[in-house]
N, C-alpha and C positions, 0 to 999 in steps of 0.2 A: 862376616861371621868367621870366627876362628875356632875350629873344633879341636878338642883334646889338648888345649893349652898352646903355648908358644915354644917352639923348638924342643918339645918333649918335657918341658918343665911343669912342675905342679904349682897350684895356686900359692902354696906356702913359699916356694922358692922364688916366686915372682912378687912376693910381698902382699898377697891378698889374704883376707880373713873375713869371717862372718861377723858383722857387728852385733852388739846386743840389741834387743828389740826396742829398748828405750832410746837408742840413737836416732837422730833425725831421719824421717822418711820422706821420700819423694812421692810414694804412692802405696796404696793397699791393693792387692789383687784379690778378686772374687770371681766366682762363676754363678750366674743367676740360676736359682732353683727351678726345676721343671718336672721331676720324676715322681709321680704319685706312689710308685713302689718303694721309694726311699722314705718319703714323708707321709706315712700312713695316716697321720692325723689331719692331713690336708696341705697341699702345696700352697694354696692361697694364704694360709696362716703363716707359712714360712716366708712367703714373699713380703708380708708385713714386717717380719723380723729383719729381713734384708733392707727394706726401706728405712727402718729405724737406724740400723747400723750405718747406712750411707748418709742419712741426714746428719748423724752425729759426727761423722768423720770428714765429709767431703770438703769442707772449707779449710781444713788443716793439712790434708794430703789428697792427692789425686786418687780417683777411683778407677783402677784399670779393670774393666769388667768384661768377662767372657759372656757372649750370647751365642746361641746355636745358629741363628739365621736372621735374615732381615725382619721377619715378623716379630721375633722376640726383641730385637733392637727397637722396633717401632713401639711395641707394647711398653717396654721399660722407659723409653723416653716420655711417653704419655704419663706414666705413673710418676716419674720424677718431676715433670712440670706441674702436675697436680699437687705434689707434695713440696713444691717450692725448693727443689734441689737444682742447683746451678748446673746446667748441662755442659758448661765450659769446663767443669771439674770432672767430667766423666770421659774416659777414653775407652772406646770399644775395641774388642777383639772377637773375631768370629771363628767358631770351630764347632763341629758337631760332637761336643763332649758328652760323656755319659753321666757324670755326676758332679757334685759341688766341692769335693774335698781337696781344695787347692793346696793346702798346707802339705799334703802328702804326695801329690803327683806333679805339682809345679816345681820350678827351679828354686834353689836357694841362692840368694844374691850375695855377692862379696864386694868389698872395697879394698883398694890398696892405699898406700900412703899419700898418693896424689888424688884420692877420691875418684879414681877410675872404677867404673862398675863392670863386674863380670858375673857369670852365673855358673852354677854347678847343676848339671843334668844327671841326677841319680837315676837308677833303674827303678821303675814302679811296677810291682807284680801283684797289685791289689791285695796287699796284706797277706802274702803267702798263698797266692792263687785262690783266694776265697771267693772272688766274684769275677768270673771270666768276662762278663759283659762290661766290666769297668776297665779292662786292660787297655782300651784304646786311649784312655786319658794319659797314658805314658807319653803320648806324642805332644802334649801341651808345651813343654819347654822348646821343642823345635818350632812349633807354631809361633810362639812368642818371639823367638829369635829371627824369624823371617822378617819381622818388622824392626826389631831392636838392634840387630847386628852387633851383639856383644861378643867378647871372648867367652867361649863356652867350654867348660871342662867336663869330660865324661869319664868318671871313675870306672864305670862298668860293674858296679855292685849295687845291690838293693838297699835303699834307705829312704824312709819317709821323713818329711820335715817335722811331723809331730813327735818323732821318737827322740829328738834332741832339744837341748836348750843351752844357750851359751851366755857367759857374762861379758863377752867382748874383750877380755883381757887374757884369754888362754885356757879357761876352764869350761868344760862341757858336762852336762848331765844327760844320762841315758839309763836304759834298763837292760838287764841281762835277758829278761823274758823276750824282749823284742829283737835287739841287735844280735843276740847269740842264738836266735831261733833257727832251727834247721830249715824252716820254710822260707828263709830269706837268703842267706849265703852259706849253704850247707858245708862248703869246702873250706871256709875261712875260719881259722882259729881267732881267739880274742885279740891276740897281739897284732894280727894282720888288720883286723877291723880298726883297732886303735891307730894304726899307721895311716889308714885311709882317712880317718877323721882328722888326724893331725895334718896330713898333706893337703886335704881339700877344704878344710874349714879353718885352718890356721890355729888350732888349739894345741896345747902341750900337756894338759892335765885333764883326766877323765874320771868322773865320779860315777860308779856303776851302782844304781839302785837295783832292787830285785825284780818285783813283779807289779802288775797293774791292778786296776779295780774291776769289780764284777760288772758284767755286761759289755766290756770293752772288746770289740772284735778286731782290734789292731795289735793284740798281744802285748799290751802294757806300754802304751805311749806315755812318755814322761810328762807331756803337757796336761795330763789328767792327774798328775801326782805331785810335781814339785817344779817351781819356776824361779829363776833369778828375778829379783825386783831391783837390785843394784849389784855392783860388782862383788859384794861380800855377803849379801843377804838372800836367802831362799825362803819362799813361802812353801810350806809342805802340807798337803792334804792329810788330815788326821781325823780318826774316828774314835770317840770316847766310849761309844755304846758297844754292845755285843754284835753289831752288824757284821756281815760276812767280810767286809773290807778291813775290819779292825786289825787283824794279824798282819796282813801285807803292808798296810800303811804304817803300822808301828815299827815294822822291820826297816822300812825305808827311812823313817824318822831317825832311828838309831844309827843307821849308816851315815846319814847327813850330820848327825851330832858329833861323829868322829872324823868328819871330813875337813879338808883344808882347801884353800884356793891354790892357784898356780905358784904362789910365793910362799906357801906353807902356813898362811894365816887361817885361823879357825873361821869357818863359815858361821854366820849368825842364822839361826833357824826360827822362823815364825810359824806357829801352827795355824792352819786355816781349816775351819770346820768343813765337814761334808754336808750336802743337802739331805742326806738320808736316802731311803729307798725310793727312788723315782722309777715308776713303772708305766708301761703302756700296753694294754691288752695282755696283762699278765707277765710281760717281759721286763726284766731288770735292765735299766738304761745306764750308760756310763756317765752319769751326771757328776760334775766336779766344778768347783769355783776356780780351780787353777787354769781352766781353759779360757783365760781372758786374753784380750788383745791390747797391747800397749801402743796407743796412737800418739801423735805428736803432742797433743794437749789433752787428750781424753783416753781413759782406760775403760774399755768395755768389758763388763763382767757378766757371765751368764747367770741368770737366776731361774729358779725352778718352782716358784710358789711354795717355798719351804720356810719353816720358821727360822732357819739359819741364814736366809738371804741377807737380812739386814746386818747381822753380825759380820758376815763375810765382806760385805761392802765397806763396813766401818774399818775392819782390819786392813783391807787393801788401800783405802783412802789414806791411812796413816803411813803406808809405805810409798805413796806417790804424792807428796805434799805439793808439788808444782803442777800436777795434773788433776783434772776432775774425773773421779771414778763414778761411772754410770752403770746401773744394772739394766740388762736387756733380758726380757722374758724369753727364755729358750725352751719352754715346755714343749713346744711343737718341733723346734729344730732338733732337739735331742732325740726325738723319735727316729731320726736317721742315724743315731749312734755317734753324733759329734756335736760340737757347739762352736763358739765364735772363733777360737784359735784354729780349729780344724778346717774351717771354710776359708781362711785368709792366709795371705803371705805378705810380709812387708818388703818393700823395695827401698833400700837405704838411699839417702840423698848424698 
């Protein structure tokens, strides 16, 4: 394992960048759900969601799965065998992790021109010190690299994977509400954060949206707002009704409508409906169809028992003609304030 790069050089200087999510994957990373205080509608229901996700993806990319201990590994193996999941496609990692939000505490993987894999270990501070009990998950990248022995870059600043999205050609989407939030990197001005994004993810053009959706405890993660579906096209969450998300989503849409890619070409914007007001025990939940995962052959889209589920799936299928778009009921998963993209991280091939 090589920490902090090679000879003091940044990933960009060494030819590394973050690939787009539709690029080929070696694996998807997940952490098995276990905490009833996170999933108040029932952990067993969320386990069923995970089983469906793994069933849909495991033949096309490996499942790199964190479990807390031997007992959890034994339990999941039995579940997988019962559900005809090929255990040869599951690779286990053990650590006494706190929660499942791998997109935010796990590493971001990079590739260089020779297809050599590296990783960036950003600082995870539980979304601005909101949940002290989750801070130990910041160790996950080190745990991974004890087995993988990759070149590991550590910028030393706070960043969660759900706060960014890239087109793989130099353009990155993010929000001011999150990356410029004083609970992340209080001493860093915008231009410094842009320099870190450029140096450690290999991007050269950043589109700053404004703010996120109601119920989102991450301070406006972009994967609930807008996602690249190809190098020049973004699907953008949009609310036509007088819902409380309407103003923020309209503002983000207008910014995207005036935006270009890294070469100055206008970005194509596709409106994606919202599922409406999804609640549990009177709390607004951050439900959004943009929290999808682009697998090698399958795109998994969260659904919420909403009248807009079918329309969202239809729109996304049009954007991924070579992949099968599948809806996954996330009515229970979203009770933990996240969906499919939040719990996952792709490892490029």
